[in-house]
N, C-alpha and C positions, 0 to 999 in steps of 0.2 A: 857373676855373669850380668846381672841387671845393671850394676854400676858401669861396666864396660859398654853396654848397649846405650845407656843414657849418655855417656861421654861421646860416643861416636855419633849419636843422633844430634847432640849439641854441636859437634864439629861441623856437620852439614849445615845446621841452622846458622852457625857463626860464619861459615864460608859464604853462604848465599847472602847473608846480611852484609858482609864486608864487600863482596863483589858488587852488590847493588849500590852501596854507599860510595864505592870508588868509581863507579860508572857515572856518566853524565845523563843517565836515563832515570826516569821516575819509576816508581813501583807500578803505576798504571801502564806505562809504556812497556815495561818488561812483561807484565801480565798479558798484555795484548799480543806481544811477539810470541809468547809461549802458548797462546790459545786458552788461557784461563778466562772463564766468563766473568769472574769477579776478582779484582785485585786483592781482596781480603784473604784469598787462599794463599797468595804469595806472602802476605804479611804473617799468616799463620806458620808458613814454612820458616820464615826468618826468625820467628819467636820460638821455634821448636815445638809448636803445638800440633803440627801435622807433618807427615813425610812428603818428600817430593814424589809425586806419582811417577812410576817407572816410564810411563808413556810420554812424560814431559821432560825427562832427563836431557835428551839431546837438544831440544829446543831451548831449555833453560841454559844449558852450557853454552850454546852458541850465542844466545842473547847476552850473556855475561862474559863472553870472550874467554871461555874455558875450554880445555880439551874435552870433548864429549866422551871419549873412551876412558880417560882418567876419572872424570866425574861419575860415570856409570859405575866404575869399580868402587869409588868412594861411597856411593849411595848403597850399592849392594853390601859392602863391608859393614856399613853402619846399620842398615835395616834388616838385611838377610845374610848374615855371615856364613851360615851353613850352605846356603844356595851358592854363594860366591865360591866357596871351597870346592864344590862339585864342578862348577863351570870351569874354574881355573884348572882343576885336576884333569877333567875329562876332555875339555876342548882346547885349552890354551897350552897345555904341556907338550903337545905334539905326539903323545904316547899312542894315540889311536889313528893317526893320519895314514899310516901304512895299510891299515885294515879297511879303510872306508871304500877303497876301490872294489873290494870283494863283496861289500854289503849291498843288498838291493832292498828297496822299500816298496 
């Protein structure tokens, strides 16, 4: 399990690194667009030293011209695969859509 987790975390790091390298933006510019107070956080993500904060997934995807929904799924699969399995099963499968009209919160 650990080897798979490390691989997928490295996948995210490599993806972010490649997208930044392929863009005409500097790390500082991408960091500002994403709301990071310091660009070193983005450098740590690129190196696989830290995870992409879930609150920054959409902004980072848009800054690097990626599909935010696809990137969110990749991030969840890399960092929280069990959580993604629950989300995918419960919310995305459509299995519970018929019952939501009867539920009251």
